[in-house]
C-alpha positions as CSV (number, residue, x, y, z in Angstrom):
1,M,-8.7,-31.8,-3.1
2,A,-8.7,-28.1,-3.7
3,L,-5.4,-26.4,-4.1
4,S,-6.1,-24.0,-1.2
5,R,-6.4,-27.0,1.2
6,R,-3.0,-28.3,0.1
7,L,-1.3,-24.9,0.2
8,L,-2.8,-23.2,3.2
9,P,-1.1,-25.4,5.8
10,L,2.2,-24.4,4.2
11,F,1.5,-20.7,4.7
12,L,0.6,-21.3,8.4
13,R,3.3,-23.8,9.2
14,R,6.1,-21.2,9.7
15,G,8.4,-23.4,11.8
16,A,8.7,-26.1,9.1
17,R,12.1,-26.6,7.4
18,V,11.9,-28.4,4.2
19,P,9.2,-28.2,1.5
20,A,7.1,-25.8,3.5
21,R,10.1,-23.4,3.6
22,A,9.4,-22.4,0.0
23,L,6.1,-20.7,1.0
24,S,7.1,-19.5,4.5
25,T,8.1,-15.9,5.1
26,A,10.0,-16.8,8.2
27,A,13.8,-16.5,8.4
28,A,14.5,-20.0,9.7
29,P,18.2,-21.0,10.4
30,A,19.8,-22.3,7.3
31,A,21.0,-25.9,7.1
32,V,24.7,-26.3,7.3
33,S,26.6,-29.0,5.3
34,S,29.5,-31.0,6.6
35,E,32.0,-28.7,4.9
36,G,30.5,-25.8,6.9
37,E,28.8,-24.2,3.8
38,D,25.2,-23.0,4.2
39,E,23.2,-25.2,2.0
40,E,20.3,-22.7,1.9
41,A,22.4,-19.6,1.5
42,I,21.3,-17.2,-1.2
43,T,23.3,-14.6,-2.9
44,V,21.3,-11.8,-4.7
45,K,22.8,-8.5,-5.9
46,G,26.0,-9.3,-4.1
47,V,24.3,-9.8,-0.7
48,R,24.6,-13.2,0.9
49,I,21.8,-14.3,3.3
50,S,21.2,-17.6,5.1
51,G,17.9,-18.5,3.4
52,R,14.8,-16.6,2.5
53,P,14.2,-13.6,4.8
54,L,10.9,-13.2,6.7
55,Y,8.5,-10.9,4.9
56,M,7.4,-7.7,6.5
57,D,6.8,-5.4,3.6
58,M,3.1,-5.8,3.2
59,Q,2.5,-2.2,2.0
60,A,4.7,-3.0,-1.1
61,T,2.8,-6.2,-1.9
62,T,1.1,-9.1,-0.3
63,P,1.4,-12.8,-0.9
64,V,-1.5,-14.3,-2.9
65,D,-3.9,-16.1,-0.6
66,P,-4.1,-19.8,-1.6
67,R,-7.9,-19.5,-1.8
68,V,-7.4,-16.7,-4.4
69,L,-5.1,-18.8,-6.4
70,D,-7.5,-21.7,-6.2
71,A,-10.2,-19.5,-7.8
72,M,-7.9,-18.3,-10.6
73,L,-6.4,-21.5,-11.8
74,P,-9.4,-22.8,-13.9
75,F,-9.3,-19.6,-15.9
76,Y,-5.7,-20.3,-16.9
77,L,-6.1,-24.0,-17.6
78,S,-9.6,-24.8,-19.0
79,R,-11.9,-21.8,-18.9
80,Y,-9.5,-19.5,-20.8
81,G,-11.9,-17.7,-23.2
82,N,-11.8,-14.0,-23.9
83,P,-14.6,-12.4,-21.9
84,H,-15.4,-10.2,-24.9
85,S,-16.0,-13.2,-27.3
86,R,-19.8,-13.2,-27.8
87,T,-20.2,-16.2,-30.0
88,H,-19.3,-19.2,-27.9
89,L,-19.3,-20.8,-24.4
90,Y,-15.6,-20.0,-23.6
91,G,-16.4,-16.3,-23.9
92,W,-19.7,-16.5,-22.1
93,E,-18.3,-18.3,-19.1
94,S,-15.4,-15.8,-18.8
95,D,-17.7,-12.9,-19.1
96,A,-19.9,-14.3,-16.4
97,A,-16.8,-14.8,-14.2
98,V,-15.8,-11.2,-14.8
99,E,-19.2,-9.9,-13.9
100,D,-19.3,-12.0,-10.7
101,A,-15.9,-10.6,-9.7
102,R,-17.2,-7.1,-10.4
103,A,-20.1,-7.7,-8.0
104,R,-17.7,-8.9,-5.3
105,V,-15.5,-5.9,-5.6
106,A,-18.5,-3.6,-5.5
107,S,-20.0,-5.3,-2.5
108,L,-16.8,-4.7,-0.4
109,V,-17.1,-0.9,-0.9
110,G,-20.9,-0.5,-1.0
111,A,-21.0,0.3,-4.7
112,D,-23.2,-0.7,-7.6
113,P,-21.3,-3.2,-9.9
114,R,-21.9,-0.9,-12.8
115,E,-19.7,1.6,-11.1
116,I,-16.6,-0.7,-11.0
117,F,-14.2,-0.6,-14.0
118,F,-11.3,-3.0,-14.1
119,T,-7.8,-1.7,-14.8
120,S,-4.2,-2.8,-14.5
121,G,-3.8,-1.4,-11.0
122,A,-4.1,1.6,-8.8
123,T,-1.5,3.7,-10.7
124,E,-3.7,3.5,-13.8
125,C,-6.8,4.3,-11.8
126,N,-5.2,7.4,-10.3
127,N,-4.1,8.6,-13.8
128,I,-7.7,8.1,-15.2
129,A,-9.2,9.7,-12.2
130,V,-7.0,12.8,-11.9
131,K,-6.3,13.5,-15.6
132,G,-9.6,12.1,-16.8
133,V,-11.9,14.2,-14.7
134,M,-10.0,17.4,-15.3
135,R,-9.7,17.0,-19.0
136,F,-13.4,16.2,-19.3
137,Y,-14.4,19.3,-17.4
138,R,-11.5,21.5,-18.7
139,E,-13.8,24.3,-19.9
140,R,-15.2,25.0,-16.5
141,R,-12.8,23.4,-14.0
142,R,-9.2,24.3,-13.9
143,H,-8.1,23.6,-10.3
144,V,-7.2,20.5,-8.3
145,V,-6.7,20.2,-4.5
146,T,-4.5,17.4,-3.2
147,T,-2.1,16.8,-0.4
148,Q,1.7,16.7,-0.2
149,T,1.7,13.1,1.1
150,E,-0.1,11.5,-1.9
151,H,1.3,8.6,-3.8
152,K,3.8,9.6,-6.4
153,C,1.4,8.7,-9.3
154,V,-1.2,11.2,-8.0
155,L,1.5,13.9,-7.5
156,D,3.0,13.3,-11.0
157,S,-0.5,13.3,-12.6
158,C,-1.1,16.7,-10.9
159,R,2.2,18.0,-12.2
160,Y,1.4,16.8,-15.7
161,L,-1.9,18.8,-15.5
162,Q,0.0,21.8,-14.4
163,Q,2.1,21.6,-17.6
164,E,-1.3,21.7,-19.5
165,G,-2.3,24.9,-17.7
166,F,-4.3,23.6,-14.8
167,E,-3.7,24.9,-11.2
168,V,-3.0,22.6,-8.3
169,T,-3.0,23.2,-4.6
170,Y,-0.8,20.8,-2.6
171,L,-2.1,21.0,1.0
172,P,0.4,20.4,3.8
173,V,-0.5,17.9,6.5
174,R,-0.2,18.1,10.3
175,K,2.6,16.5,12.2
176,D,0.4,13.3,12.7
177,G,0.0,13.1,8.9
178,L,-3.7,14.1,8.9
179,V,-5.1,16.8,6.6
180,D,-6.4,19.9,8.2
181,L,-10.1,20.0,7.2
182,A,-10.4,23.8,7.6
183,Q,-7.4,24.3,5.2
184,L,-9.0,21.8,2.8
185,Q,-12.3,23.7,2.9
186,D,-10.6,27.0,2.3
187,A,-8.6,25.7,-0.6
188,I,-11.7,24.7,-2.7
189,R,-12.5,27.4,-5.3
190,P,-15.4,27.8,-7.6
191,D,-13.3,26.3,-10.5
192,T,-12.0,23.4,-8.4
193,G,-12.7,20.2,-10.4
194,L,-11.3,17.5,-8.1
195,V,-10.2,16.9,-4.5
196,S,-7.8,13.9,-4.2
197,V,-6.9,12.6,-0.8
198,M,-5.4,9.2,-0.1
199,A,-7.4,7.0,2.3
200,V,-4.5,5.1,4.0
201,N,-1.0,6.4,3.4
202,N,1.3,3.7,2.0
203,E,4.4,4.9,4.0
204,I,3.0,5.8,7.4
205,G,-0.4,4.0,7.5
206,V,-2.4,7.1,8.5
207,V,-6.1,6.9,7.9
208,Q,-7.6,10.2,6.6
209,P,-11.1,11.4,7.7
210,L,-12.8,10.3,4.5
211,E,-16.4,10.9,5.7
212,E,-15.6,14.5,6.7
213,I,-13.7,15.2,3.5
214,G,-16.6,13.7,1.5
215,R,-19.1,15.9,3.3
216,I,-17.0,19.1,2.5
217,C,-16.7,18.1,-1.1
218,K,-20.5,17.4,-1.4
219,E,-21.3,20.9,0.1
220,K,-18.9,22.5,-2.4
221,G,-20.1,20.5,-5.3
222,V,-16.7,19.0,-6.1
223,P,-15.9,15.4,-6.9
224,F,-13.9,13.6,-4.2
225,H,-11.3,11.1,-5.3
226,T,-9.4,8.8,-3.0
227,D,-6.6,6.4,-3.6
228,A,-7.8,3.4,-1.5
229,A,-5.2,0.9,-2.6
230,Q,-3.9,0.5,1.0
231,A,-7.4,0.8,2.5
232,L,-9.4,-1.8,0.6
233,G,-10.2,-4.8,2.8
234,K,-8.3,-3.3,5.7
235,I,-10.7,-0.6,6.9
236,P,-14.5,-0.5,6.2
237,I,-15.3,1.6,3.1
238,D,-18.8,2.8,2.1
239,V,-18.6,5.0,-0.9
240,N,-22.1,6.5,-0.3
241,R,-21.6,7.2,3.4
242,M,-18.2,8.7,2.7
243,G,-19.3,10.7,-0.3
244,I,-16.6,9.3,-2.5
245,G,-17.0,10.1,-6.2
246,L,-13.9,8.2,-7.6
247,M,-11.8,5.6,-5.9
248,S,-8.6,3.7,-7.0
249,L,-8.2,0.1,-5.9
250,S,-5.5,-2.5,-6.3
251,G,-5.5,-6.3,-6.3
252,H,-2.1,-7.2,-4.9
253,K,-2.5,-5.1,-1.7
254,I,-5.2,-7.5,-0.5
255,Y,-3.7,-10.9,-1.1
256,G,-4.8,-10.9,-4.7
257,P,-2.7,-11.0,-8.0
258,K,-0.5,-8.3,-9.3
259,G,-1.5,-6.5,-12.5
260,V,-5.2,-5.9,-11.8
261,G,-7.1,-3.0,-10.1
262,A,-10.4,-1.3,-10.3
263,L,-11.7,2.3,-10.6
264,Y,-14.9,3.2,-8.8
265,L,-16.8,5.9,-10.7
266,R,-20.0,7.2,-9.3
267,R,-23.2,7.0,-11.4
268,R,-25.5,9.3,-9.4
269,P,-24.7,12.1,-9.5
270,R,-22.7,11.0,-12.6
271,I,-19.0,11.8,-12.8
272,R,-17.5,11.7,-16.3
273,V,-13.9,11.1,-17.2
274,E,-11.9,11.3,-20.4
275,P,-10.5,7.8,-21.2
276,Q,-6.7,7.7,-21.1
277,M,-6.3,4.8,-23.5
278,S,-7.7,4.3,-27.0
279,G,-8.8,0.9,-28.2
280,G,-11.7,-1.5,-28.4
281,G,-13.9,0.3,-25.9
282,Q,-14.0,-2.4,-23.3
283,E,-15.1,-1.5,-19.8
284,R,-17.8,0.7,-21.3
285,G,-15.1,2.9,-23.0
286,I,-13.4,3.9,-19.8
287,R,-10.5,1.5,-20.1
288,S,-9.9,-0.3,-23.5
289,G,-8.1,-3.6,-23.6
290,T,-8.9,-7.2,-23.0
291,V,-10.0,-7.8,-19.4
292,P,-7.6,-10.4,-17.9
293,T,-10.2,-12.9,-16.6
294,P,-7.9,-14.9,-14.2
295,L,-6.6,-11.7,-12.6
296,V,-10.1,-10.2,-12.2
297,V,-11.4,-13.5,-10.8
298,G,-8.6,-13.5,-8.3
299,F,-9.3,-9.8,-7.3
300,G,-12.9,-10.7,-6.8
301,A,-12.1,-13.7,-4.6
302,A,-9.6,-11.6,-2.6
303,C,-12.4,-9.0,-2.0
304,E,-14.8,-11.7,-0.9
305,I,-12.3,-13.1,1.6
306,A,-11.5,-9.6,2.9
307,A,-15.2,-8.9,3.5
308,Q,-15.5,-12.1,5.6
309,E,-12.2,-11.8,7.5
310,M,-11.6,-8.1,7.9
311,D,-12.6,-7.9,11.5
312,Y,-10.5,-10.9,12.5
313,D,-7.5,-9.7,10.5
314,H,-7.7,-6.3,12.1
315,R,-7.7,-7.7,15.6
316,R,-4.9,-10.0,14.9
317,V,-2.7,-7.5,13.1
318,S,-3.3,-5.0,15.9
319,A,-2.1,-7.4,18.5
320,L,1.0,-8.2,16.4
321,Q,1.7,-4.5,15.9
322,Q,1.6,-3.9,19.6
323,R,3.9,-6.9,20.2
324,L,6.4,-5.5,17.7
325,L,6.3,-2.0,19.1
326,D,6.5,-3.1,22.7
327,G,9.3,-5.5,22.0
328,I,11.5,-2.9,20.3
329,R,10.8,-0.1,22.7
330,A,11.6,-2.3,25.7
331,Q,15.1,-2.7,24.5
332,V,15.9,0.4,22.5
333,D,15.5,4.1,23.4
334,D,14.9,7.1,21.1
335,V,12.4,5.3,18.9
336,V,9.9,7.6,17.2
337,I,6.6,6.5,15.6
338,N,5.9,8.4,12.3
339,G,2.3,9.4,11.9
340,S,-0.8,9.2,14.1
341,M,-1.2,6.1,16.3
342,E,-4.9,6.9,16.8
343,H,-5.9,7.2,13.2
344,R,-3.8,4.5,11.7
345,Y,-4.0,1.1,10.0
346,P,-2.2,-1.2,12.4
347,G,-0.5,-3.3,9.7
348,N,1.8,-0.3,8.9
349,L,4.3,0.6,11.6
350,N,6.8,3.3,10.5
351,L,9.6,3.9,13.0
352,S,12.6,6.2,13.1
353,F,15.6,5.2,15.2
354,A,17.7,8.2,16.3
355,Y,21.4,8.2,15.6
356,V,21.2,5.3,13.1
357,E,21.5,5.6,9.3
358,G,18.4,4.0,7.7
359,E,20.3,2.5,4.8
360,S,22.9,0.9,7.1
361,L,20.1,-0.5,9.2
362,L,18.4,-1.9,6.2
363,M,21.6,-3.6,5.0
364,G,22.0,-5.1,8.4
365,L,18.5,-6.5,8.4
366,K,19.1,-8.9,5.6
367,E,17.0,-11.5,7.3
368,V,13.9,-9.2,7.4
369,A,12.3,-7.9,4.2
370,V,11.4,-4.3,5.2
371,S,11.7,-1.0,3.5
372,S,12.6,2.6,4.3
373,G,9.6,4.0,2.5
374,S,7.5,3.5,-0.6
375,A,8.7,0.7,-3.0
376,C,7.8,3.1,-5.8
377,T,10.4,5.7,-4.7
378,S,13.0,3.6,-2.8
379,A,15.5,3.9,-5.6
380,S,16.1,7.5,-4.5
381,L,18.6,8.3,-1.7
382,E,16.6,11.4,-0.7
383,P,14.6,11.2,2.6
384,S,11.0,10.3,2.2
385,Y,8.9,13.2,1.0
386,V,6.0,11.9,3.1
387,L,8.1,12.2,6.3
388,R,9.4,15.6,5.3
389,A,5.8,16.8,4.8
390,L,5.1,15.7,8.4
391,G,7.9,18.0,9.6
392,V,10.3,15.1,10.4
393,E,13.8,16.4,10.4
394,E,16.1,15.1,7.6
395,D,18.3,13.0,9.9
396,M,15.3,11.3,11.5
397,A,13.6,10.9,8.1
398,H,16.7,9.0,6.9
399,T,16.5,6.6,9.8
400,S,12.9,5.4,9.2
401,I,12.0,1.7,8.7
402,R,8.5,0.6,7.6
403,F,7.3,-2.7,9.1
404,G,4.4,-4.3,7.3
405,I,2.3,-6.9,9.1
406,G,-0.4,-8.9,7.4
407,R,-2.7,-11.9,7.3
408,F,0.1,-14.5,7.3
409,T,2.5,-12.9,9.7
410,T,3.1,-15.0,12.8
411,E,4.1,-14.2,16.3
412,E,7.4,-16.0,15.8
413,E,8.2,-13.8,12.8
414,V,7.5,-10.6,14.9
415,D,9.7,-11.9,17.7
416,R,12.5,-12.6,15.2
417,A,12.1,-9.2,13.7
418,I,12.4,-7.6,17.1
419,E,15.5,-9.6,17.9
420,L,17.2,-8.7,14.6
421,T,16.2,-5.0,14.7
422,V,17.3,-4.5,18.3
423,H,20.6,-6.2,17.6
424,Q,21.3,-4.1,14.6
425,V,20.3,-0.8,16.1
426,K,22.5,-1.4,19.1
427,K,25.4,-2.4,16.9
428,L,25.2,0.7,14.8
429,R,24.8,3.0,17.8
430,D,27.8,1.5,19.4
431,M,29.7,2.8,16.4
432,S,28.0,6.2,16.4
433,P,29.9,9.1,18.1
434,L,26.6,11.1,17.8
435,Y,24.8,8.6,20.0
436,E,27.6,8.7,22.6
437,M,27.5,12.5,22.6
438,A,23.8,12.6,23.0
439,K,23.9,10.2,25.9
440,A,26.6,12.4,27.5
441,G,24.0,15.2,27.5
442,I,25.4,17.2,24.6
443,D,22.8,19.1,22.5
444,L,23.8,18.1,19.0
445,K,21.7,20.9,17.5
446,S,23.8,23.5,19.3
447,I,27.1,22.3,17.8
448,E,28.6,24.2,14.9
449,W,30.3,21.7,12.7
450,S,33.3,22.9,10.7
451,Q,34.2,21.6,7.3
452,H,37.8,20.5,6.7
């Protein structure tokens, strides 16, 4: 029996208590021993919780689909050859598996397999794309256009280029998180070498108008790069229709393994990059290093499943998002949605709760795995730079919670998340003098606070 047939029921059987509990994301009540101690209680980093929390942080990472794991296992256990070994069967079969996976990734985005280059993930892809293009064309192109809400690795790559003498324009976004196309067009100069705009924002889920951006870039003769880590397998992508020249992809955002990604690099008209890593010249010199066959095979399998189930997943996730939003709003007032609702991937719901401190809310939601922003910047106590770019005031930016809904999220989990969130928000507001003053009709912005 295939491994997926044994594991899939465990993913779907959320109400089960015992062995199935290990693979469930639901926060089921913990078993209690005769001494009154929680048998399933877990203490991590000084926080004690009654069992594993339900998982709603799908933008940080997704669980590996059992069908993906099923495809990967043979390449760990028996077909473990180096795909670059040219003299024996082990290398040949691994190489064939890598090329098959390359074709599956390419098929999902409408690309030629020869335009797909495997990397360690989207961060490496973004570094190759942003630094690689500008360094290759450095004699003629000295300017980059991007937005203030890009992923940190794109922004840091741009800052790195600025230290080398390149110029970068960081475009603001509108209050709904979308880029202003007129501003984008005006920002492109004769020496602009790259326009980089994220497809789906990792913090607020906003979907940028890729086709329109691609059309502007084509008219101006500038390569268009998009970080599509959060978009792959979730919204339809066609690199030719959208005019995309370079695109960054990640495996672990679409129920594939961590540690693998892919860079799409257009062949016609050809876009050149300067490699960022020296070595054996694998991946046609773009990315040296042994290609990890099991990870690549898993990535390919995840892309194939996404192609088959994208429409179904989208409808189901949309229904769960609406259930979550309606459930919270029915019981709590002063809830603000961050980012556009019309142009949004429904699996990302970023909410701000007025008069509640976000970190306190997170600490109270120990039974729900959610975040207050990007996992890549969550170590900072500063409010999200993405929300600040939207014009969200600092106090509201501090109260944001990102709920991530995915393929294996259940209605029971959503209902439990609603229950826990509403309880915690009400509890914190009961302790908040600001909430009491606001309900009494006092304009908090008009108060001049004195320091003692």
